[in-house]
N, C-alpha and C positions, 0 to 999 in steps of 0.2 A: 513867546514861550510862556506857557502857564506857570503859575506858582504852584506849589505843593498842594496848598489849601484849595485852589481852584480845580486841581487835578483830582483831588479827593471828592469834591463836590460833583464833577462831572461824572466820575466812575460811579459813585453813590446812586445818581440819578439814572445812569445806564443800567445799573444792576438792578434797580427797583423795576424799571420798564422790561427788563428781560425776565425777571421773575413773574411779572403779570402776563407776559406773553406766553410764558411756559405754562402757567396756570390755565390761560384760556385755551391753549392748545390741548391741555390734558382734558379739559372740559369738553372740548369737541370730539376728541378721541372717545371719551366715555359716553358721549351722546350716541356716536356711531356704533359703539359696541352694544349699547341698550337697543338701539334700532335693528341690529343684526340679531340679537336675542328674540326680539319681538317678531322677527320674520322667520324664526325657526332655525338660524344658522347654528352649527355645532359648535361647541366650545373649542373643539381641536382646531377647526377651520378658522375661528376667530383669532385664536392665538397664533396661528401660522401666518395669518394675514396681518397681524399687528406687531409681531415679533415679541409679544408678552408671554409669559408662562400661563399654562392653562389654569392654575390656581389663582393667577392674579385676574385672569379674565373672569373666572367664576366670581371672585370677590367683588368685581366691579359690577357685574350682572346681579349679584344678591344685594349689593348696596343701593343700587338703581331700583330693584323691585321693592325693597324696604321703603325707599323714599316715596315710590309711586304709591304704594299701599297706604301709607301714612296720609299722603294728600287726599286720596280717595275717601279714607275715613274720616279726615277733617271735613271734607265737603259734605259727607253724609250726616255730619253732626254726631258721630260716635267717638270721636277721639277727645282726648284732654282729661284732665283729672276730674275726679268726682266733685260735684258741687254740693255744698251743704254739710251738715254735721255728720260725722261718721259713727 
């Protein structure tokens, strides 16, 4: 039989693992949503397939588009704060 402290430790570890797995699953889902957007799938259809609201699907799509644009801008050397005196 586990002591209360051991049970607390084990549950804390299990909870942390569960949270990480949930985050990984959300990231994979968002990657799939981004791919669906890039392939021209409608918001309505993505929402129906994922069980998310249309507004949530749009928010994920906009967030991913902003990240993609920022990465492209950084790669092109146009992102970042101004350098030198203002």
